[in-house]
C-alpha positions as CSV (number, residue, x, y, z in Angstrom):
1,X,6.5,-24.4,-1.6
2,X,7.7,-22.8,1.6
3,X,8.7,-19.1,1.7
4,X,10.8,-17.5,4.5
5,X,10.7,-13.8,5.0
6,X,12.8,-11.7,7.5
7,X,11.8,-8.1,7.9
8,X,13.3,-5.3,9.9
9,X,10.7,-2.6,9.9
10,X,11.5,1.2,9.7
11,X,15.2,0.5,9.3
12,X,15.7,1.3,5.7
13,X,15.0,5.0,6.1
14,X,17.3,5.3,9.1
15,X,20.1,3.5,7.2
16,X,19.6,5.8,4.2
17,X,19.7,9.0,6.4
18,X,22.7,7.8,8.3
19,X,24.6,7.0,5.1
20,X,23.9,10.5,3.7
21,X,25.1,12.1,6.9
22,X,28.4,10.0,6.9
23,X,29.2,11.3,3.4
24,X,29.2,14.9,4.6
25,X,30.8,14.4,8.0
26,X,33.8,16.7,8.7
27,X,35.0,14.7,11.7
28,X,36.0,11.1,12.4
29,X,33.2,8.6,12.4
30,X,31.8,7.6,15.8
31,X,29.5,4.7,16.3
32,X,25.8,5.7,17.1
33,X,24.6,3.7,20.0
34,X,21.1,5.3,19.8
35,X,20.5,6.2,16.1
36,X,17.0,7.5,16.7
37,X,18.4,10.4,18.7
38,X,20.3,11.6,15.6
39,X,17.4,11.6,13.2
40,X,15.4,14.8,12.4
41,X,11.8,15.0,13.5
42,X,10.1,15.4,10.1
43,X,6.7,16.3,11.7
44,X,7.9,19.1,13.8
45,X,7.4,21.9,11.3
46,X,3.8,23.2,11.0
47,X,2.4,22.5,7.6
48,X,5.1,20.1,6.6
49,X,4.3,16.5,5.5
50,X,3.7,14.3,8.5
51,X,5.2,11.1,7.0
52,X,7.7,10.3,4.3
53,X,8.5,6.8,3.0
54,X,11.4,6.0,0.8
55,X,12.9,2.5,0.0
56,X,14.3,0.6,-3.0
57,X,11.0,0.1,-4.8
58,X,8.7,2.8,-3.7
59,X,8.4,6.4,-2.4
60,X,5.5,8.1,-0.6
61,X,4.6,11.3,1.1
62,X,1.5,12.3,3.1
63,X,-0.2,14.6,5.6
64,X,-2.8,13.7,8.3
65,X,-4.8,16.0,10.5
66,X,-8.2,15.6,12.1
67,X,-10.1,17.3,9.2
68,X,-7.7,16.8,6.3
69,X,-5.7,13.9,4.9
70,X,-3.7,13.2,1.7
71,X,-1.2,10.7,0.5
72,X,0.7,10.1,-2.7
73,X,2.7,6.9,-3.4
74,X,4.8,5.8,-6.4
75,X,5.3,2.0,-6.4
76,X,7.9,0.6,-8.9
77,X,8.1,-2.8,-7.3
78,X,6.7,-4.2,-10.6
79,X,9.1,-2.5,-13.0
80,X,7.1,-3.6,-16.0
81,X,4.0,-1.8,-14.7
82,X,4.7,0.8,-12.0
83,X,1.7,2.5,-10.3
84,X,0.8,5.8,-8.8
85,X,-1.8,6.2,-6.0
86,X,-3.1,9.5,-4.7
87,X,-5.7,9.8,-1.9
88,X,-7.3,12.9,-0.5
89,X,-10.0,13.3,2.2
90,X,-11.5,16.2,4.0
91,X,-14.1,16.9,6.7
92,X,-16.9,19.0,5.2
93,X,-18.9,19.4,8.4
94,X,-18.8,17.9,11.8
95,X,-20.6,14.8,10.6
96,X,-19.9,14.6,6.8
97,X,-16.6,13.8,5.1
98,X,-15.6,13.3,1.5
99,X,-12.7,11.7,-0.2
100,X,-11.1,10.7,-3.5
101,X,-8.7,7.9,-4.5
102,X,-6.9,7.9,-7.8
103,X,-4.8,5.0,-9.0
104,X,-2.9,4.8,-12.3
105,X,-0.7,2.2,-14.0
106,X,0.4,1.6,-17.6
107,X,-2.8,-0.3,-18.5
108,X,-5.4,0.8,-15.9
109,X,-6.8,3.9,-14.3
110,X,-9.4,4.1,-11.5
111,X,-11.1,7.0,-9.8
112,X,-13.1,6.4,-6.6
113,X,-15.2,8.9,-4.7
114,X,-16.3,8.3,-1.1
115,X,-18.8,9.9,1.2
116,X,-19.0,9.2,4.9
117,X,-21.8,10.4,7.2
118,X,-21.8,10.1,11.0
119,X,-25.5,9.3,11.7
120,X,-24.5,9.0,15.4
121,X,-21.1,9.1,17.2
122,X,-20.9,5.4,16.8
123,X,-22.8,4.8,13.5
124,X,-21.3,5.6,10.1
125,X,-22.9,5.4,6.7
126,X,-20.6,4.9,3.7
127,X,-21.3,5.6,0.0
128,X,-18.7,4.8,-2.7
129,X,-18.8,5.2,-6.4
130,X,-16.2,5.0,-9.1
131,X,-15.0,4.3,-12.6
132,X,-12.3,2.0,-13.8
133,X,-10.7,2.1,-17.3
134,X,-8.5,-0.8,-18.6
135,X,-6.8,-0.1,-21.9
136,X,-7.1,-2.6,-24.8
137,X,-4.5,-4.1,-27.0
138,X,-4.3,-5.7,-30.5
139,X,-6.4,-8.7,-29.4
140,X,-9.2,-6.9,-27.6
141,X,-11.0,-3.7,-26.8
142,X,-10.8,-1.5,-23.7
143,X,-13.0,-2.2,-20.6
144,X,-15.0,0.4,-18.7
145,X,-16.2,-0.6,-15.3
146,X,-18.6,1.2,-12.8
147,X,-18.6,0.5,-9.0
148,X,-21.2,1.4,-6.4
149,X,-21.3,0.5,-2.7
150,X,-23.5,1.4,0.2
151,X,-22.4,0.4,3.7
152,X,-23.1,1.0,7.4
153,X,-21.1,0.3,10.5
154,X,-21.8,0.5,14.2
155,X,-19.4,0.1,17.2
156,X,-20.6,-0.5,20.8
157,X,-19.0,0.2,24.1
158,X,-16.1,-1.9,25.2
159,X,-18.2,-3.6,28.0
160,X,-20.7,-5.1,25.4
161,X,-20.4,-8.6,24.1
162,X,-21.0,-7.3,20.5
163,X,-18.2,-4.9,19.8
164,X,-19.0,-3.9,16.2
165,X,-21.1,-4.9,13.1
166,X,-20.8,-3.9,9.5
167,X,-23.0,-4.5,6.4
168,X,-22.3,-3.5,2.8
169,X,-24.1,-4.1,-0.4
170,X,-22.3,-3.5,-3.7
171,X,-22.8,-3.6,-7.5
172,X,-20.1,-3.7,-10.2
173,X,-20.8,-3.6,-13.9
174,X,-18.1,-3.9,-16.7
175,X,-18.5,-3.5,-20.4
176,X,-16.0,-3.8,-23.3
177,X,-15.2,-5.4,-26.6
178,X,-13.6,-8.9,-27.1
179,X,-12.9,-10.1,-23.6
180,X,-12.3,-13.2,-21.4
181,X,-14.0,-13.5,-18.0
182,X,-11.8,-12.5,-15.1
183,X,-11.6,-14.3,-11.7
184,X,-14.2,-13.1,-9.3
185,X,-12.3,-10.7,-6.9
186,X,-11.9,-12.0,-3.3
187,X,-14.7,-14.6,-3.8
188,X,-12.4,-17.4,-5.0
189,X,-14.3,-18.6,-8.0
190,X,-13.7,-18.1,-11.8
191,X,-16.7,-17.4,-14.0
192,X,-15.5,-19.9,-16.6
193,X,-15.7,-19.8,-20.4
194,X,-13.3,-18.8,-23.1
195,X,-12.8,-15.7,-25.3
196,X,-16.1,-14.3,-26.4
197,X,-17.6,-11.2,-28.0
198,X,-19.2,-9.9,-24.9
199,X,-21.0,-6.9,-23.5
200,X,-19.2,-7.4,-20.1
201,X,-20.1,-8.7,-16.7
202,X,-22.0,-7.7,-13.6
203,X,-21.3,-8.6,-10.0
204,X,-23.9,-8.0,-7.2
205,X,-23.2,-9.0,-3.6
206,X,-23.1,-8.2,0.1
207,X,-20.7,-8.4,2.9
208,X,-21.6,-9.0,6.6
209,X,-19.1,-8.6,9.4
210,X,-19.6,-9.1,13.2
211,X,-17.1,-8.5,16.0
212,X,-17.5,-10.1,19.5
213,X,-15.6,-9.4,22.7
214,X,-16.2,-12.4,25.0
215,X,-13.9,-11.0,27.6
216,X,-11.5,-8.0,28.0
217,X,-8.4,-8.4,25.8
218,X,-10.0,-10.8,23.4
219,X,-11.8,-10.5,20.1
220,X,-13.6,-12.8,17.7
221,X,-14.5,-11.6,14.2
222,X,-16.9,-13.3,11.8
223,X,-17.3,-12.3,8.1
224,X,-19.3,-13.6,5.2
225,X,-19.1,-12.4,1.6
226,X,-21.6,-13.4,-1.0
227,X,-21.6,-12.6,-4.7
228,X,-23.7,-13.3,-7.9
229,X,-21.8,-12.9,-11.1
230,X,-23.5,-12.6,-14.5
231,X,-21.4,-12.8,-17.7
232,X,-23.1,-11.8,-20.9
233,X,-21.9,-14.1,-23.6
234,X,-24.0,-12.6,-26.4
235,X,-27.5,-11.3,-27.0
236,X,-29.0,-14.7,-26.4
237,X,-26.7,-16.4,-23.9
238,X,-25.1,-15.6,-20.6
239,X,-23.3,-17.4,-17.9
240,X,-24.0,-17.1,-14.2
241,X,-22.1,-18.0,-11.0
242,X,-22.9,-17.7,-7.3
243,X,-20.2,-18.0,-4.7
244,X,-19.4,-17.1,-1.1
245,X,-16.4,-16.9,1.3
246,X,-16.3,-17.1,5.0
247,X,-13.7,-15.9,7.6
248,X,-13.3,-16.3,11.3
249,X,-10.5,-14.9,13.4
250,X,-9.5,-14.8,17.0
251,X,-7.1,-12.5,18.9
252,X,-6.0,-12.4,22.5
253,X,-3.9,-10.2,24.7
254,X,-1.9,-12.4,27.0
255,X,-0.6,-11.4,30.5
256,X,3.0,-11.8,29.6
257,X,2.9,-8.8,27.2
258,X,2.2,-10.9,24.1
259,X,-0.5,-11.0,21.5
260,X,-1.9,-14.1,19.8
261,X,-4.0,-14.1,16.7
262,X,-5.3,-16.8,14.4
263,X,-7.7,-17.0,11.5
264,X,-9.3,-19.4,9.0
265,X,-10.7,-18.3,5.6
266,X,-12.3,-20.5,3.0
267,X,-14.2,-20.0,-0.3
268,X,-15.3,-22.2,-3.2
269,X,-11.8,-23.5,-4.2
270,X,-9.3,-22.7,-1.5
271,X,-8.6,-22.5,2.3
272,X,-6.2,-20.4,4.3
273,X,-5.0,-20.6,7.9
274,X,-3.0,-17.9,9.7
275,X,-1.3,-18.0,13.1
276,X,0.7,-15.1,14.6
277,X,2.4,-14.2,17.8
278,X,3.7,-10.7,18.7
279,X,5.7,-9.7,21.8
280,X,7.2,-6.3,22.4
281,X,9.1,-5.5,19.1
282,X,9.1,-9.0,17.7
283,X,6.4,-10.7,15.7
284,X,6.1,-14.1,14.0
285,X,3.4,-15.1,11.4
286,X,2.8,-18.4,9.7
287,X,0.3,-18.8,6.9
288,X,-0.8,-22.0,5.0
289,X,-3.0,-21.9,1.9
290,X,-4.3,-24.8,0.0
291,X,-6.5,-25.1,-3.1
292,X,-8.9,-27.9,-4.2
293,X,-6.4,-28.7,-7.0
294,X,-3.8,-29.7,-4.4
295,X,-1.6,-26.7,-4.6
296,X,-0.3,-25.6,-1.2
297,X,1.9,-22.7,0.1
298,X,3.3,-22.1,3.6
299,X,4.8,-18.7,4.4
300,X,6.8,-17.7,7.5
301,X,7.3,-14.0,8.3
302,X,9.6,-12.8,11.2
303,X,9.9,-9.1,12.0
304,X,11.5,-6.8,14.4
305,X,10.5,-3.1,14.8
306,X,13.0,-0.4,15.6
307,X,11.5,3.0,16.5
308,X,13.2,5.9,14.7
309,X,11.2,8.8,16.1
310,X,12.7,11.4,18.4
311,X,11.6,9.5,21.5
312,X,11.3,5.9,22.4
313,X,7.8,4.6,21.8
314,X,5.9,2.0,23.9
315,X,6.7,-1.6,22.8
316,X,4.5,-2.8,20.1
317,X,3.1,-5.8,21.9
318,X,2.5,-4.3,25.4
319,X,-0.8,-2.9,26.8
320,X,-2.5,-2.7,23.5
321,X,-5.9,-4.3,22.6
322,X,-6.0,-7.2,20.1
323,X,-5.9,-6.4,16.4
324,X,-9.2,-5.2,15.0
325,X,-11.4,-2.1,15.4
326,X,-12.1,-1.1,19.0
327,X,-13.7,2.3,18.1
328,X,-15.4,3.9,15.1
329,X,-13.0,4.9,12.4
330,X,-12.4,8.6,12.0
331,X,-14.5,10.2,9.2
332,X,-11.5,11.5,7.2
333,X,-9.7,8.1,7.4
334,X,-12.9,6.3,6.2
335,X,-13.3,8.8,3.4
336,X,-10.0,7.8,1.8
337,X,-10.2,4.0,2.4
338,X,-11.0,1.8,-0.5
339,X,-13.8,-0.7,0.3
340,X,-12.4,-4.2,0.2
341,X,-15.6,-5.5,-1.5
342,X,-14.9,-3.5,-4.7
343,X,-12.7,-5.4,-7.3
344,X,-9.4,-3.8,-8.2
345,X,-9.3,-5.4,-11.6
346,X,-11.9,-5.5,-14.4
347,X,-14.5,-8.3,-14.3
348,X,-13.7,-8.9,-17.9
349,X,-10.2,-8.5,-19.4
350,X,-8.9,-8.0,-23.0
351,X,-8.6,-11.4,-24.6
352,X,-5.1,-12.8,-25.3
353,X,-4.1,-12.8,-28.9
354,X,-5.0,-16.0,-30.8
355,X,-3.4,-17.5,-33.8
356,X,-5.1,-17.2,-37.1
357,X,-6.8,-20.4,-38.4
């Protein structure tokens, strides 16, 4: 199956504001040759939200400063199960930051607390802990899941071959009533088995990431994720599965004001290849994914960015380093970021209703 997307970024908000202004105009309509000059600067007032997002399926508001950051977003893209996400982070001292992330939907709630400590100016230690609750239904009980992650990250000077390295170890434990094993998150392997009376599941693993800068304007990133999943079938039996995923990506800043990036990712049962080119306000991305079962998807994404701020910004593709971290992440931003290694769904889910014998 081939999917074609065409995206015009940052245009929906401008179109909405221009439409509202046209409804209240007292003079004849005149074409706006430079729409960005007629839009208000939402960040000009001190203490006002720094960014507002409104479109057909979602709405968000947020505020970002050096020592304080918060965001709230309501996503109704999936009308059957809309979600609410609230993030808050603050700088407690010059080296210590704390943050909280809350997500809620019709059948699931998660609270995650982060702590970030700057051991040195280029070394950060990250501690995350949280709880996830998934509601039950007529066929199974609720699931309660605990998450814990400890990570460290270091970034070197731009002139070094090694640009950055990150290591994280994590543990996730879920318990509940009647349940069916869930797919291992981001590891690409199912735990197998049918509906069972279970005490839950446990996932222990680590993630290693290494960034290289072979020459100015280029970046190579290597990442390996490993996990060991244990599913308690009953008091006497349990299932175990071990799996891993690997990813390598390369990005390059070209002399003609263009950026090239490509990547390959594989796990136990699938493989994905990405290729993208960006130049000034344009970008083109092609992705191809294939599973061992023979299923394949190819996706094309074409985008054009139109700046709507009070002044013209520098073109997206010019004089910018390749995608990826080139400096240590600000403490407040790291305190509200959800670690990618932690699963966003329960390791075990309420079992589907079965017919009576």
